[in-house]
C-alpha positions as CSV (number, residue, x, y, z in Angstrom):
1,X,-34.1,-3.8,9.2
2,X,-32.7,-1.8,6.4
3,X,-29.9,-3.5,4.3
4,X,-26.8,-1.7,4.1
5,X,-26.0,-0.1,0.8
6,X,-22.4,-0.2,-0.6
7,X,-21.1,1.6,-3.4
8,X,-18.1,-0.2,-5.0
9,X,-15.8,1.5,-7.6
10,X,-12.9,-0.3,-9.1
11,X,-9.8,1.1,-10.8
12,X,-8.5,-1.7,-13.0
13,X,-5.3,0.3,-13.8
14,X,-4.2,1.2,-10.2
15,X,-1.0,-0.1,-9.1
16,X,0.2,-1.1,-12.5
17,X,3.2,0.9,-12.4
18,X,4.3,-0.3,-8.8
19,X,6.0,-3.7,-10.0
20,X,7.8,-2.1,-12.9
21,X,9.4,0.8,-10.3
22,X,7.5,3.6,-12.2
23,X,6.1,4.8,-8.5
24,X,2.7,5.8,-10.0
25,X,-0.1,4.6,-12.4
26,X,-1.8,8.0,-13.0
27,X,-1.0,8.1,-16.7
28,X,-0.7,4.4,-17.4
29,X,-3.4,2.6,-19.2
30,X,-2.3,-1.1,-18.5
31,X,-4.6,-3.1,-16.4
32,X,-3.1,-4.5,-13.3
33,X,-3.4,-8.1,-13.1
34,X,-3.4,-8.1,-9.1
35,X,-6.6,-6.1,-8.9
36,X,-9.2,-8.8,-9.6
37,X,-7.8,-10.8,-6.7
38,X,-7.9,-7.9,-4.4
39,X,-11.5,-7.1,-5.2
40,X,-12.4,-10.8,-4.8
41,X,-10.7,-11.0,-1.3
42,X,-12.8,-7.8,-0.4
43,X,-16.1,-9.5,-1.5
44,X,-15.4,-12.7,0.0
45,X,-14.7,-11.2,3.4
46,X,-17.6,-8.9,3.5
47,X,-21.2,-9.6,4.3
48,X,-24.2,-10.0,2.0
49,X,-25.2,-6.3,1.5
50,X,-26.6,-4.4,-1.4
51,X,-23.7,-3.5,-3.8
52,X,-24.1,-0.6,-6.3
53,X,-21.6,-0.7,-9.0
54,X,-20.7,0.7,-12.3
55,X,-20.7,-1.6,-15.4
56,X,-17.7,-3.3,-16.8
57,X,-14.5,-3.7,-15.1
58,X,-15.2,-0.7,-12.9
59,X,-17.4,-3.0,-10.8
60,X,-19.9,-5.4,-12.3
61,X,-17.4,-7.7,-14.0
62,X,-16.1,-8.8,-10.6
63,X,-19.5,-10.3,-9.3
64,X,-19.5,-12.9,-12.2
65,X,-17.5,-15.2,-9.9
66,X,-19.1,-14.2,-6.5
67,X,-22.6,-14.5,-6.3
68,X,-23.7,-11.2,-4.3
69,X,-26.8,-9.0,-4.8
70,X,-25.8,-6.0,-7.1
71,X,-27.5,-3.2,-8.9
72,X,-25.6,-1.8,-11.9
73,X,-25.6,2.0,-12.2
74,X,-25.0,3.7,-15.7
75,X,-22.2,6.4,-15.1
76,X,-21.9,6.9,-18.9
77,X,-18.7,5.0,-19.5
78,X,-16.7,2.1,-18.3
79,X,-13.1,3.1,-19.4
80,X,-12.2,3.7,-15.8
81,X,-10.8,7.0,-16.6
82,X,-10.6,9.7,-13.8
83,X,-13.8,11.3,-15.2
84,X,-15.7,7.9,-15.1
85,X,-14.5,7.5,-11.5
86,X,-15.8,11.1,-10.6
87,X,-19.0,10.5,-12.5
88,X,-19.6,7.2,-10.7
89,X,-19.0,8.8,-7.4
90,X,-21.4,11.5,-8.1
91,X,-24.2,9.0,-8.7
92,X,-23.4,6.4,-6.1
93,X,-23.2,9.0,-3.2
94,X,-26.8,9.9,-3.6
95,X,-27.8,6.5,-3.3
96,X,-25.6,4.4,-1.0
97,X,-24.5,4.6,2.7
98,X,-20.8,4.2,2.1
99,X,-18.4,3.9,-1.0
100,X,-15.7,1.5,-1.2
101,X,-13.0,1.9,-3.9
102,X,-10.3,-0.3,-5.2
103,X,-7.2,1.8,-6.1
104,X,-4.5,4.3,-4.7
105,X,-4.3,8.1,-4.0
106,X,-5.5,9.2,-7.2
107,X,-8.7,7.0,-7.3
108,X,-9.3,8.4,-3.7
109,X,-8.8,12.0,-5.3
110,X,-11.5,11.3,-7.9
111,X,-14.1,9.4,-5.6
112,X,-13.9,12.5,-3.2
113,X,-14.3,14.9,-5.9
114,X,-17.3,13.6,-7.1
115,X,-19.3,13.1,-3.6
116,X,-22.6,15.0,-3.8
117,X,-23.1,14.5,-0.1
118,X,-20.7,13.7,2.9
119,X,-20.9,9.9,3.3
120,X,-17.9,7.7,4.2
121,X,-15.5,6.4,1.8
122,X,-13.0,3.5,2.4
123,X,-10.0,2.4,0.3
124,X,-9.0,-1.4,-0.6
125,X,-5.3,-0.8,-1.2
126,X,-4.7,-1.4,-5.0
127,X,-2.4,1.5,-6.0
128,X,1.3,2.5,-5.9
129,X,0.9,5.6,-3.8
130,X,-1.2,5.2,-0.7
131,X,-0.4,8.1,1.5
132,X,-4.1,9.1,2.3
133,X,-5.9,8.3,5.5
134,X,-8.8,6.6,4.1
135,X,-7.3,3.2,3.1
136,X,-7.9,-0.1,5.0
137,X,-4.6,-2.1,5.6
138,X,-5.8,-5.2,3.5
139,X,-8.6,-6.1,1.5
140,X,-9.9,-8.5,4.1
141,X,-9.8,-5.5,6.8
142,X,-11.8,-3.5,4.4
143,X,-14.5,-6.1,4.7
144,X,-14.3,-6.4,8.3
145,X,-14.6,-2.7,8.7
146,X,-17.9,-2.4,6.4
147,X,-19.6,-5.4,8.4
148,X,-18.8,-3.1,11.6
149,X,-20.1,-0.2,9.9
150,X,-23.3,-2.1,9.2
151,X,-23.4,-2.7,12.8
152,X,-23.0,0.9,13.8
153,X,-19.8,-0.4,15.6
154,X,-17.2,1.3,13.3
155,X,-16.0,4.8,14.3
156,X,-16.5,7.6,11.8
157,X,-13.7,10.0,11.4
158,X,-12.1,12.6,9.0
159,X,-8.8,11.8,7.1
160,X,-6.7,13.5,4.7
161,X,-6.9,12.9,0.9
162,X,-3.2,13.1,-0.3
163,X,-1.6,12.6,-3.5
164,X,2.2,12.8,-4.6
165,X,3.4,14.7,-7.5
166,X,4.5,11.8,-9.9
167,X,6.9,13.4,-12.0
168,X,8.7,14.6,-8.9
169,X,8.3,11.5,-7.2
170,X,10.1,9.7,-10.0
171,X,13.0,12.2,-9.5
172,X,13.4,11.2,-6.0
173,X,11.4,14.1,-4.6
174,X,8.6,13.6,-2.1
175,X,6.0,16.2,-2.7
176,X,2.4,15.7,-1.4
177,X,-0.7,17.8,-2.0
178,X,-3.7,17.9,0.4
179,X,-6.8,17.4,-2.0
180,X,-9.5,17.0,0.4
181,X,-10.7,16.0,4.0
182,X,-13.0,13.1,3.6
183,X,-15.3,10.9,6.0
184,X,-13.9,7.4,6.5
185,X,-14.4,4.6,8.9
186,X,-12.0,3.0,11.4
187,X,-12.1,0.5,14.3
188,X,-9.1,0.3,16.6
189,X,-6.6,1.7,14.2
190,X,-7.1,-0.7,11.4
191,X,-7.2,2.1,8.8
192,X,-3.6,3.6,7.9
193,X,-3.0,7.1,9.1
194,X,-1.6,9.7,6.4
195,X,2.1,9.1,5.7
196,X,4.3,11.1,8.3
197,X,7.6,12.6,7.4
198,X,10.2,11.6,10.1
199,X,13.3,13.5,10.5
200,X,15.9,10.9,10.9
201,X,18.9,11.4,13.5
202,X,22.1,11.6,11.7
203,X,24.1,9.6,14.6
204,X,21.3,6.7,14.4
205,X,22.0,6.5,10.5
206,X,25.8,6.3,11.0
207,X,25.3,3.4,13.4
208,X,22.9,1.6,11.2
209,X,24.8,2.0,8.1
210,X,28.1,0.7,10.1
211,X,25.9,-2.3,11.4
212,X,24.7,-3.3,8.1
213,X,27.8,-2.8,6.1
214,X,30.0,-4.7,8.5
215,X,27.6,-7.9,8.1
216,X,27.5,-7.7,4.4
217,X,28.5,-10.8,2.6
218,X,28.9,-12.3,-0.8
219,X,25.2,-12.5,-1.7
220,X,22.6,-10.5,-3.1
221,X,21.0,-7.7,-1.6
222,X,17.9,-5.6,-2.5
223,X,18.0,-2.3,-1.1
224,X,14.6,-0.8,-0.7
225,X,13.5,2.8,-1.0
226,X,13.7,5.5,1.7
227,X,16.2,7.9,3.3
228,X,17.6,5.4,5.9
229,X,18.4,2.5,3.3
230,X,19.8,5.2,0.9
231,X,22.1,6.5,3.5
232,X,23.5,3.1,3.7
233,X,23.9,3.0,0.0
234,X,26.1,6.4,0.1
235,X,28.2,5.0,2.7
236,X,28.9,2.2,0.1
237,X,29.9,4.9,-2.4
238,X,26.7,5.1,-4.4
239,X,24.2,8.1,-4.9
240,X,20.8,6.6,-5.8
241,X,17.4,8.0,-6.0
242,X,15.7,8.4,-2.6
243,X,12.8,6.4,-4.0
244,X,14.3,3.5,-6.0
245,X,14.9,-0.1,-5.2
246,X,18.3,-1.2,-6.1
247,X,20.1,-4.4,-6.3
248,X,23.7,-5.1,-4.9
249,X,25.9,-7.9,-4.9
250,X,27.8,-7.9,-1.9
251,X,28.8,-4.1,-1.6
252,X,28.6,-3.5,-5.3
253,X,25.6,-2.0,-7.0
254,X,24.4,-4.1,-10.0
255,X,21.4,-2.2,-11.0
256,X,19.4,1.0,-9.9
257,X,15.6,1.3,-9.9
258,X,14.9,-2.2,-10.6
259,X,11.4,-3.8,-11.4
260,X,9.8,-7.0,-10.1
261,X,10.7,-8.9,-13.1
262,X,14.4,-7.8,-12.7
263,X,14.3,-9.2,-9.1
264,X,12.8,-12.6,-10.3
265,X,16.0,-13.2,-12.3
266,X,18.0,-13.7,-9.3
267,X,19.6,-16.9,-8.6
268,X,21.4,-17.3,-5.2
269,X,21.4,-16.3,-1.5
270,X,19.2,-13.1,-1.3
271,X,18.6,-10.5,1.5
272,X,16.3,-7.7,1.4
273,X,16.9,-4.4,3.3
274,X,14.0,-2.1,3.9
275,X,12.8,0.6,6.4
276,X,9.1,0.9,7.1
277,X,7.0,3.8,6.1
278,X,7.1,6.5,8.9
279,X,3.7,7.1,10.5
280,X,2.2,4.1,8.8
281,X,4.5,1.3,9.5
282,X,4.2,-0.7,6.1
283,X,7.2,-2.8,5.5
284,X,6.0,-4.5,2.3
285,X,3.1,-3.1,-0.3
286,X,3.5,0.7,-0.1
287,X,5.9,2.3,-2.2
288,X,8.1,-0.7,-2.7
289,X,6.0,-2.9,-5.0
290,X,9.1,-3.9,-7.0
291,X,9.8,-6.2,-4.1
292,X,6.8,-8.4,-5.0
293,X,5.6,-11.8,-3.3
294,X,7.6,-14.2,-5.1
295,X,10.8,-12.2,-4.4
296,X,10.0,-12.5,-0.7
297,X,9.2,-16.1,-0.8
298,X,12.5,-16.8,-2.2
299,X,14.3,-14.6,0.3
300,X,12.3,-15.9,3.4
301,X,11.6,-13.9,6.4
302,X,15.0,-14.6,8.2
303,X,16.8,-12.9,5.4
304,X,14.7,-9.8,5.6
305,X,16.9,-6.9,7.3
306,X,14.7,-3.9,8.8
307,X,16.5,-0.7,9.6
308,X,14.9,2.3,11.2
309,X,16.1,5.1,13.5
310,X,14.9,4.8,17.1
311,X,12.8,8.0,16.8
312,X,10.8,6.4,13.8
313,X,10.3,2.8,15.3
314,X,9.2,3.9,18.7
315,X,6.3,5.6,17.1
316,X,5.0,2.5,15.6
317,X,2.7,-0.1,17.3
318,X,3.5,-2.8,14.9
319,X,4.6,-3.4,11.2
320,X,2.0,-3.8,8.3
321,X,2.5,-6.3,5.5
322,X,0.5,-6.2,2.2
323,X,2.5,-8.0,-0.6
324,X,-0.6,-8.9,-2.6
325,X,-0.3,-12.5,-1.8
326,X,-2.1,-13.9,1.2
327,X,0.2,-16.9,1.8
328,X,3.2,-14.7,1.6
329,X,1.9,-12.2,4.1
330,X,1.4,-15.2,6.5
331,X,4.9,-16.4,6.1
332,X,6.1,-12.8,6.8
333,X,4.2,-12.6,9.9
334,X,5.9,-12.4,13.3
335,X,8.6,-10.3,15.3
336,X,11.4,-8.4,13.5
337,X,14.5,-7.4,15.1
338,X,15.2,-3.9,13.8
339,X,18.6,-2.4,13.5
340,X,18.3,1.0,15.3
341,X,22.3,1.6,15.4
342,X,25.5,-0.1,15.7
343,X,24.9,-3.1,17.8
344,X,21.5,-1.9,18.7
345,X,18.4,-3.6,18.1
346,X,14.4,-3.0,18.6
347,X,11.9,-6.0,18.6
348,X,8.6,-5.2,16.8
349,X,5.9,-7.5,15.6
350,X,3.7,-7.5,12.7
351,X,0.1,-6.1,13.1
352,X,-2.6,-8.8,13.3
353,X,-6.1,-8.8,12.2
354,X,-8.2,-11.9,13.7
355,X,-10.0,-12.4,10.3
356,X,-9.2,-16.1,9.4
């Protein structure tokens, strides 16, 4: 029996802008300290296949702690630049059965650009922007999918490779571009679809804002990004960026566009107001990385206030959570009571994968 050949490309810089509120990492050359743990989680959850990896921090380094069979390829550099990723993809696509990459939409774009033949690619989420349809919901899910692929039990499908204009994104404008249609794998919907733009009904928003504002008390409130939450802020008298995460003390804005380190300074009762991403259903881990795991550990699940229009929430089967910390992800599992209007609620549970 032939052993599955898996290519692995890691972007160690992916996601480095997320915790500091920059909404992207394309031009940031600072290594993300969370990437090694995501690679390790993937490798520990996947079977003993033959891995083909670039040298250094683009692949080889992560096998020093995990003993799996690997073959090192020479792509001409290990600086993890866009060109290095494209070159690695070119070489790997002529050798392996599937390429797994760790990064975000920018990495997905470079991997797709380098393909010399049509083989599946699968993303382990590690970036700030992950709007493309080739990402597994977590590192463990990616390992699960590769195992199914080796047994011919995964679904082969086409998915969009999207990217967001980071300069416009930071100005609060959501402008996506379609770069490619790629082949990927799925099993019962555990890869995440491309982000969907949802038109929110004004009446829903009015009711949601009234319900939230009526219950605000003397405590700290983290207001996540997105149209629904920003509508609440506008009703409080503040016009902030559509994409920013903001900090309030009661009904007063303390700081706009906060970073993870800003939020770690909070002492006192803390609430988090967020809205899931339309079409994908991510509550944490996509677009709001400033609200990191330690902040959520402090707030606790009971102090998370989820808001969404009825139109948006009814299109979701469940809510995905990927904070970067497995224990926090477990703590946040369960059923959420989503505010969909004034004194109106909708119950929805978190998505589950039986990988433990």
